[in-house]
DONU-73770 format. One record per residue (C-alpha): z, x, y; residue number from 1. Coordinates in Angstrom, 3 decimals. Each point is the difference from the previous one (the first is absolute). Layout:
<atoms>
Z/X/Y/NUM $
...
</atoms>
This chain:
<atoms>
-25.968/-2.557/14.583/1 $
-2.155/-1.845/-1.260/2 $
0.444/-4.161/-1.418/3 $
-0.502/0.943/-3.512/4 $
2.713/2.897/0.065/5 $
2.363/-2.526/1.707/6 $
-0.721/-2.971/-2.501/7 $
0.385/2.169/-3.071/8 $
3.402/1.579/2.278/9 $
-1.436/3.789/-0.737/10 $
1.290/2.238/2.918/11 $
0.339/3.326/1.270/12 $
2.582/2.358/-1.975/13 $
0.048/2.548/2.983/14 $
0.165/-1.378/3.242/15 $
3.989/-1.717/0.356/16 $
0.929/3.487/-1.263/17 $
-1.154/1.889/2.994/18 $
-2.310/-0.945/2.577/19 $
-0.518/3.122/1.154/20 $
-0.705/1.414/-2.756/21 $
-3.153/2.624/0.381/22 $
-2.823/-0.198/-2.765/23 $
-0.125/3.704/-1.193/24 $
-2.935/-0.176/-2.284/25 $
-2.360/-2.668/-1.708/26 $
2.448/-0.196/-3.006/27 $
2.770/-1.283/2.156/28 $
-2.266/-2.400/1.472/29 $
-1.276/-1.459/-2.769/30 $
3.623/-0.180/-1.182/31 $
1.365/-1.545/3.710/32 $
-3.481/-2.317/-0.133/33 $
1.179/-1.301/-3.605/34 $
0.785/-3.863/-0.116/35 $
2.980/-0.604/-2.329/36 $
0.320/-3.814/-1.016/37 $
3.328/-1.068/0.512/38 $
0.513/-3.357/-2.443/39 $
3.030/-1.318/1.776/40 $
-3.129/-0.975/2.711/41 $
-0.827/-3.400/-1.609/42 $
4.301/-0.942/-0.205/43 $
0.945/0.842/3.566/44 $
-3.760/-2.201/1.535/45 $
0.774/-2.818/-2.496/46 $
3.772/0.117/1.194/47 $
-1.182/0.085/3.738/48 $
-1.789/-2.985/-0.231/49 $
3.107/-2.438/-1.090/50 $
2.789/2.322/0.706/51 $
1.804/-0.078/3.763/52 $
1.181/3.616/-1.066/53 $
-1.502/2.744/-2.248/54 $
1.957/2.778/-0.507/55 $
-1.770/3.927/-1.530/56 $
2.832/1.913/-1.300/57 $
0.214/3.629/-1.755/58 $
0.840/3.216/0.675/59 $
-1.329/2.353/2.978/60 $
-3.563/1.500/0.256/61 $
-1.269/-2.469/-3.239/62 $
-3.051/-1.925/2.465/63 $
1.992/-2.724/1.344/64 $
-1.274/-0.036/3.917/65 $
-3.330/1.204/-1.273/66 $
-0.221/-2.729/-1.881/67 $
1.150/-2.409/1.893/68 $
-1.946/1.399/3.366/69 $
-3.324/-0.209/-2.113/70 $
1.242/-3.640/-1.938/71 $
0.132/-1.347/4.151/72 $
-1.767/2.055/1.726/73 $
-0.657/-1.379/3.521/74 $
1.464/-3.268/-0.724/75 $
4.016/0.515/1.352/76 $
1.938/2.050/1.968/77 $
1.151/3.350/-1.717/78 $
3.928/1.357/0.949/79 $
1.164/2.736/-1.904/80 $
3.822/0.682/0.296/81 $
-1.058/3.330/-0.892/82 $
-0.668/0.359/3.609/83 $
3.655/0.524/2.000/84 $
-1.239/-2.092/3.066/85 $
-0.375/-2.718/-1.901/86 $
3.087/0.363/-2.074/87 $
1.948/0.480/3.056/88 $
-1.817/-3.730/0.917/89 $
1.227/-1.673/-2.951/90 $
3.297/1.640/-0.832/91 $
0.891/-0.870/4.199/92 $
-1.678/-3.753/-0.580/93 $
-1.430/-0.628/-2.950/94 $
-0.377/-3.874/0.832/95 $
-1.762/0.771/3.099/96 $
-2.653/2.004/-2.092/97 $
-0.604/-2.745/-2.582/98 $
-0.172/-2.768/2.465/99 $
-3.319/1.727/1.550/100 $
-1.686/0.283/-3.373/101 $
-2.238/-2.697/-1.610/102 $
-1.676/1.922/-2.655/103 $
1.890/3.479/-0.971/104 $
0.077/3.103/-2.217/105 $
3.101/1.636/0.233/106 $
0.426/3.123/-1.348/107 $
2.471/1.702/-1.406/108 $
2.906/-2.799/0.559/109 $
2.432/1.782/-1.697/110 $
1.323/1.895/3.004/111 $
0.033/-3.198/2.257/112 $
1.631/-2.641/-3.150/113 $
0.782/-2.119/2.822/114 $
-3.221/-1.224/0.434/115 $
0.886/-1.627/-2.816/116 $
1.754/-3.027/1.662/117 $
-1.978/-0.624/2.731/118 $
-3.547/0.130/-2.758/119 $
2.156/-2.835/-1.327/120 $
0.318/-1.928/3.560/121 $
-2.844/0.025/0.784/122 $
-1.920/-0.739/-3.437/123 $
3.121/-2.728/-0.191/124 $
-1.832/-1.884/3.595/125 $
-4.045/0.969/-1.809/126 $
-0.611/0.915/-3.317/127 $
-3.358/0.468/-0.026/128 $
-0.968/1.695/-2.666/129 $
-0.986/3.780/0.272/130 $
2.140/0.427/3.412/131 $
1.732/3.204/-1.036/132 $
-0.740/2.779/-2.057/133 $
2.395/2.880/-0.328/134 $
0.746/3.333/-2.109/135 $
2.777/1.302/-0.658/136 $
0.433/3.622/-1.656/137 $
3.909/-1.772/-1.471/138 $
0.627/-2.468/-1.812/139 $
0.861/-2.587/3.226/140 $
2.273/-2.876/-2.453/141 $
2.194/3.194/-1.533/142 $
1.014/0.995/3.486/143 $
2.936/-0.977/1.862/144 $
-0.923/-0.140/3.669/145 $
-2.426/-2.848/-1.407/146 $
2.971/-2.984/0.403/147 $
-3.069/-2.966/-0.536/148 $
-1.915/-0.895/-2.624/149 $
-4.094/-0.608/0.619/150 $
0.482/-2.065/-3.761/151 $
-3.170/-2.742/-0.179/152 $
-1.574/1.758/3.500/153 $
-0.922/3.422/-1.745/154 $
-1.523/1.900/-2.729/155 $
0.289/3.228/-1.036/156 $
-3.137/2.053/-1.408/157 $
0.775/3.265/-1.358/158 $
-1.735/3.230/0.192/159 $
0.405/2.541/-1.610/160 $
-1.877/3.703/0.430/161 $
-3.836/-0.053/-1.386/162 $
-0.162/-0.934/-3.921/163 $
-2.451/1.836/-2.130/164 $
-1.550/-3.035/-0.256/165 $
-0.381/-0.296/3.691/166 $
-1.214/3.563/0.560/167 $
-3.039/-0.412/-2.877/168 $
-0.901/-3.710/1.949/169 $
0.487/-2.238/-2.763/170 $
2.740/-2.330/-0.944/171 $
1.595/0.083/-2.946/172 $
1.175/-2.546/-2.286/173 $
1.944/1.989/-2.589/174 $
3.646/-2.496/0.764/175 $
-2.571/-2.807/-0.209/176 $
-1.590/0.369/-3.297/177 $
3.193/1.262/-1.581/178 $
1.899/-3.074/0.921/179 $
-2.621/-1.864/-1.881/180 $
0.577/2.391/-3.266/181 $
-3.237/2.246/1.092/182 $
-0.333/3.559/0.440/183 $
-2.083/0.224/2.591/184 $
-3.086/2.588/0.269/185 $
1.572/3.541/1.338/186 $
-1.403/1.330/3.412/187 $
-1.660/3.700/0.924/188 $
2.270/2.554/-2.244/189 $
1.739/1.169/0.961/190 $
1.932/3.097/-2.767/191 $
1.166/3.336/0.643/192 $
0.275/1.665/2.741/193 $
-1.488/-2.875/1.969/194 $
2.500/-2.263/-1.153/195 $
2.571/2.705/1.623/196 $
-1.780/0.430/2.772/197 $
0.167/-4.066/0.557/198 $
3.429/-0.047/-0.400/199 $
0.914/2.731/2.457/200 $
-1.838/-1.133/2.892/201 $
1.080/-3.570/-0.340/202 $
-1.558/-2.779/2.226/203 $
0.878/0.961/3.732/204 $
-3.046/-0.022/1.520/205 $
0.594/3.561/2.230/206 $
1.128/1.188/-3.603/207 $
-3.326/-0.906/-1.322/208 $
-1.776/0.959/3.407/209 $
1.198/3.852/-0.881/210 $
-1.398/2.690/-2.660/211 $
2.169/2.540/-0.525/212 $
3.391/-0.682/-2.003/213 $
1.603/1.974/2.784/214 $
-0.878/-2.248/2.759/215 $
0.316/-3.059/-1.428/216 $
4.523/1.577/-0.838/217 $
0.006/0.354/3.325/218 $
-1.244/-3.286/1.312/219 $
2.808/-0.846/-2.382/220 $
2.379/1.877/0.924/221 $
-0.433/-1.230/3.770/222 $
-0.600/-3.007/-1.177/223 $
3.631/-0.716/-1.655/224 $
1.730/1.839/3.072/225 $
-1.257/-2.585/2.169/226 $
1.324/-2.226/-1.586/227 $
2.995/0.378/-0.276/228 $
0.681/1.204/3.143/229 $
-1.877/-2.929/1.519/230 $
-0.145/-3.153/-1.762/231 $
3.491/0.203/-1.232/232 $
1.319/0.114/3.216/233 $
-2.299/-3.113/0.790/234 $
1.808/-2.523/-2.479/235 $
3.255/1.657/-1.044/236 $
3.003/2.282/1.544/237 $
1.397/2.323/-2.180/238 $
2.304/2.678/0.078/239 $
-1.854/2.706/-2.497/240 $
-3.881/0.560/1.168/241 $
0.618/3.368/-0.399/242 $
0.183/-0.289/-3.882/243 $
-3.037/-2.495/-0.094/244 $
-2.350/2.756/-1.369/245 $
2.547/0.849/-2.405/246 $
1.267/-3.290/-1.592/247 $
-4.517/-0.726/-0.187/248 $
-0.398/3.318/-2.083/249 $
2.877/-0.843/-2.356/250 $
-1.609/-3.600/0.202/251 $
-3.190/1.835/-1.272/252 $
2.168/1.841/-2.922/253 $
0.539/-3.516/-1.004/254 $
-3.310/-2.067/0.276/255 $
-0.647/-2.200/-2.957/256 $
3.665/-0.144/-1.337/257 $
2.619/-2.198/0.141/258 $
1.929/0.103/3.243/259 $
3.719/1.458/-0.070/260 $
0.998/0.217/3.863/261 $
3.034/1.604/-0.557/262 $
-1.880/3.275/-2.070/263 $
-2.384/-0.512/2.824/264 $
1.708/-0.035/2.424/265 $
2.365/2.591/-0.939/266 $
-2.330/2.605/0.026/267 $
-0.068/-0.513/4.046/268 $
3.132/-0.628/0.603/269 $
-0.684/-4.020/0.264/270 $
2.856/-2.328/-1.707/271 $
-1.455/-3.128/-1.868/272 $
-0.081/-1.830/3.056/273 $
-1.638/1.963/2.057/274 $
-3.131/0.549/-2.044/275 $
-0.453/-2.942/-0.362/276 $
-0.306/-1.027/3.532/277 $
-2.262/3.156/0.304/278 $
-2.457/-1.004/-2.455/279 $
-0.057/-3.250/0.607/280 $
-1.415/1.364/3.369/281 $
-2.358/1.955/-1.259/282 $
-0.702/-3.041/-1.929/283 $
-1.246/-2.251/2.839/284 $
-2.009/2.858/1.204/285 $
-1.918/-0.096/-2.849/286 $
0.585/3.960/-1.509/287 $
1.605/-0.939/-3.188/288 $
0.409/-3.767/-1.919/289 $
3.385/-1.382/-3.093/290 $
-2.185/-1.194/-3.156/291 $
2.644/-2.560/-0.641/292 $
0.454/-0.949/-3.555/293 $
-1.755/-2.468/-1.883/294 $
2.396/-2.152/-2.585/295 $
0.738/-3.504/-1.108/296 $
3.192/-1.442/-0.397/297 $
-0.508/-0.161/-3.623/298 $
-0.688/3.718/-0.480/299 $
3.652/1.656/-0.297/300 $
-1.195/3.887/-0.333/301 $
-2.157/0.596/3.333/302 $
1.231/2.907/2.176/303 $
-0.071/-1.937/3.452/304 $
0.001/3.207/2.194/305 $
-2.683/0.607/2.363/306 $
-3.005/2.572/-0.448/307 $
-0.466/1.669/3.753/308 $
-3.463/0.762/0.588/309 $
-2.188/1.738/3.156/310 $
-2.404/-1.976/1.466/311 $
-2.694/2.254/-0.285/312 $
-0.814/3.219/-2.018/313 $
-1.290/2.060/2.322/314 $
3.301/-0.044/2.181/315 $
1.891/0.319/-3.333/316 $
-2.309/3.188/-1.155/317 $
0.896/1.684/3.548/318 $
3.457/-0.579/-0.505/319 $
0.201/1.800/-3.612/320 $
-2.697/2.456/1.005/321 $
-1.746/-0.852/-2.274/322 $
-3.380/1.896/-0.228/323 $
-3.069/-0.034/-2.381/324 $
0.899/2.755/-0.665/325 $
3.849/-0.190/-1.008/326 $
-1.105/-3.509/-1.863/327 $
-2.324/2.386/-1.744/328 $
2.729/1.987/-1.160/329 $
2.666/-2.430/-0.328/330 $
-1.168/-3.746/-1.252/331 $
3.178/-0.918/-0.098/332 $
0.137/-0.964/4.437/333 $
-2.936/-1.855/-0.701/334 $
0.816/-3.202/-2.028/335 $
1.870/-0.769/2.772/336 $
-2.138/0.295/2.352/337 $
-2.418/-2.558/-1.782/338 $
2.393/-2.640/-0.695/339 $
0.554/0.504/3.862/340 $
-3.831/-0.027/0.401/341 $
-0.498/-2.606/-2.521/342 $
2.915/-2.740/2.234/343 $
-1.376/0.586/2.390/344 $
-3.385/-1.165/-0.545/345 $
1.400/-3.195/-2.156/346 $
1.924/-1.292/3.171/347 $
-3.468/0.583/1.976/348 $
-1.564/-2.116/-2.329/349 $
3.034/-2.668/-0.276/350 $
-0.535/-0.689/3.912/351 $
-3.364/-0.770/-0.249/352 $
0.686/-2.921/-2.631/353 $
-0.735/-3.156/0.959/354 $
3.255/-0.732/-2.734/355 $
2.759/0.918/1.089/356 $
1.716/3.063/-2.756/357 $
3.072/2.160/0.006/358 $
0.207/3.526/-1.201/359 $
3.703/0.906/-2.931/360 $
0.244/2.410/-2.117/361 $
1.690/-0.219/-3.487/362 $
2.378/2.419/-1.314/363 $
2.012/-1.040/-3.219/364 $
4.164/1.276/-0.956/365 $
-2.323/2.370/-3.013/366 $
-2.678/1.147/3.062/367 $
-2.896/-1.667/-1.042/368 $
-1.457/-0.297/3.302/369 $
-3.329/-1.304/1.615/370 $
-0.741/1.324/3.896/371 $
-1.407/-2.903/1.502/372 $
0.283/-3.623/-0.659/373 $
-2.142/-2.393/1.375/374 $
1.264/-3.636/0.261/375 $
-2.121/-2.665/1.947/376 $
1.317/-3.436/1.466/377 $
-0.733/-1.384/-3.751/378 $
2.660/2.096/-2.224/379 $
-3.263/1.765/-1.755/380 $
0.674/4.094/0.178/381 $
-1.967/3.193/-0.416/382 $
1.422/3.084/-0.964/383 $
-0.995/3.509/0.489/384 $
1.177/3.269/-1.245/385 $
-1.708/3.507/2.573/386 $
-0.577/2.908/-2.886/387 $
-0.798/3.595/1.740/388 $
-1.698/1.060/-2.825/389 $
-3.710/-0.460/-1.718/390 $
1.154/-1.202/-3.313/391 $
2.020/-3.382/-0.738/392 $
2.082/-0.161/-2.921/393 $
1.428/-3.271/-1.731/394 $
3.488/1.342/0.788/395 $
-1.256/-1.120/3.592/396 $
-0.012/-3.799/-0.218/397 $
3.478/0.621/-1.420/398 $
1.553/-2.505/3.312/399 $
-3.127/-1.825/1.118/400 $
0.432/-1.744/-3.698/401 $
3.485/-0.785/0.634/402 $
-1.480/-1.254/2.948/403 $
-1.865/-2.158/-1.344/404 $
2.666/-1.716/-2.525/405 $
2.198/-0.748/2.393/406 $
-2.650/-1.602/1.908/407 $
-2.274/-2.079/-2.542/408 $
-2.976/-1.932/0.933/409 $
1.124/1.400/4.097/410 $
-1.378/3.493/-0.720/411 $
-3.380/0.416/0.393/412 $
-1.286/3.687/-0.216/413 $
1.887/3.087/-0.482/414 $
-1.696/3.631/1.300/415 $
0.432/3.313/-0.111/416 $
-1.977/1.666/2.409/417 $
-1.128/3.104/-0.930/418 $
-1.170/3.399/1.084/419 $
-4.022/-1.223/-1.593/420 $
-2.597/-1.705/-0.484/421 $
-0.038/-2.542/-3.041/422 $
1.931/-2.890/-0.311/423 $
0.807/-0.583/-3.815/424 $
2.814/-2.640/-0.937/425 $
3.467/-0.216/-1.475/426 $
0.840/-3.044/-1.503/427 $
-0.283/-3.203/1.140/428 $
-0.161/-0.160/3.335/429 $
0.998/3.966/0.849/430 $
-2.842/2.373/1.071/431 $
0.095/3.632/0.856/432 $
-2.453/-0.172/3.213/433 $
-1.068/2.738/2.310/434 $
1.348/0.334/3.514/435 $
-3.349/-1.309/1.723/436 $
0.107/-3.061/-1.366/437 $
2.646/-0.260/2.945/438 $
-2.838/-0.178/2.776/439 $
-3.006/-1.184/-2.584/440 $
</atoms>
C-alpha cells in the first residue's frame, strides 16, 4: 500500500474478511481493490505517539484487523488470539507471552483478557508510547474477567462499520457545523429507492461487497449465528445460549423503542434480571446499545427510560426480514430502520470529533420526543429527529421546540432529517434537512 494511502487512512475493505477470496469477475476485483478512508486512523496514529496502550474496539468484521495491520505494517510483531496456538499460549502463560514483546499488535484480545494484567505490568516498567496496539470485539472495560484497570495507560478508540462518509471518501462536518448553529451542505443525494438500499445494506464491508440482497442477508445471518455461538462464550457464562437468537429477534422488534425488559424477556421466557444480563452481553459485543435519556435535575416531566438501538441497520434489516419489496409495501418498518441508520452515523461522527460528545434521547410525559440528542462537554446540545418521508410539517418540530425551550442558549440546532433534497428553515435554530447532510 502506498504511503499516501496510509497517510489518508485508506484501507481495503475485502482482505480482512476473506483473505483467500477468489476474484470471480472484473466487477468484484474492482470492489476488492476499492479503498475507503477510516477516519479513526488519524485518532489511532495520534494516540500511538503519546500513549503506551491503544485499544481499538468494535464489532467483529467491521475492519479493525485490516486497519491496525495496514496502519503499522512491518513495524511490530502481530499476534492474533484467533490463532488457537497463540490463544493457548496466552491463556496458559500470559506473563511469559508479554515478556517477550517489545512493540506488538495483539488482535482480538478479549479472548485472552488475562493478557491485560500482564500488559499493565509491562508498561508500568516501560512507559514508552505505542508499545501495545490492541483490538477487541468486546467492550473489555465491562468484561468481568478483567479485574485490573489500564486507566492512565490506555486510550480506547471505537471503530464501527463503515459510515456513509467513509464509503464516499470525504470526512463530514455535519456535527461540527451543527454545534456552531449551522446546517452543513448536503453530500451525495440519497433519496427514495437509493436511500432504502443504503439503509438495508448498512456498513459492514462484507455486506457492501455483495451485490445481491439475498447474499447480503445470508452473510448477516451467518455473522449473527457466529457471534452467538462463539463470542458470547468468550466473555460470559450463560445458561440459555440457545435462546439468544430468539432474544435478538425480539430486540429487533423493539429497536428504537423504550426498554421494557420484563416485556421483552417474557417473549422468550426470561425474567427481568436475566433479560438485562443478556442484553448487556449483546451490548458488550457491539450488536446493540442502550441510548440513555437526556434530562436535567430541574426538569421533572421527562421520561427517564433508555431506548434500545441496534448498531447497524443492515443487521437489523436481516433480523426483521426487511427487503426493498417489503418496504415498498409497508413503509412503517422503514422508520425503525432509518432511525437505526442515523443513530449509527451519528455515533461514528462522535468518535472522530476532537471534543467529547454523548448521545441521548428526549421524551416527556406528553410523549413529545427527539430521537437523538447530542450533548458536548460544555453542555451545548443538538437535537435530531428522523422522519422516513419526503415531506416535513410544523408538527414534526414539537419535541425539538420543547427541548429548545428547556435548554435556552445551550440549544444550538434542531434538525428533522427527512427523505428529501433541500434544507428548509422552520424557525429559530430549526431546519428540515435532507439525510444527505449527514455525510456532507
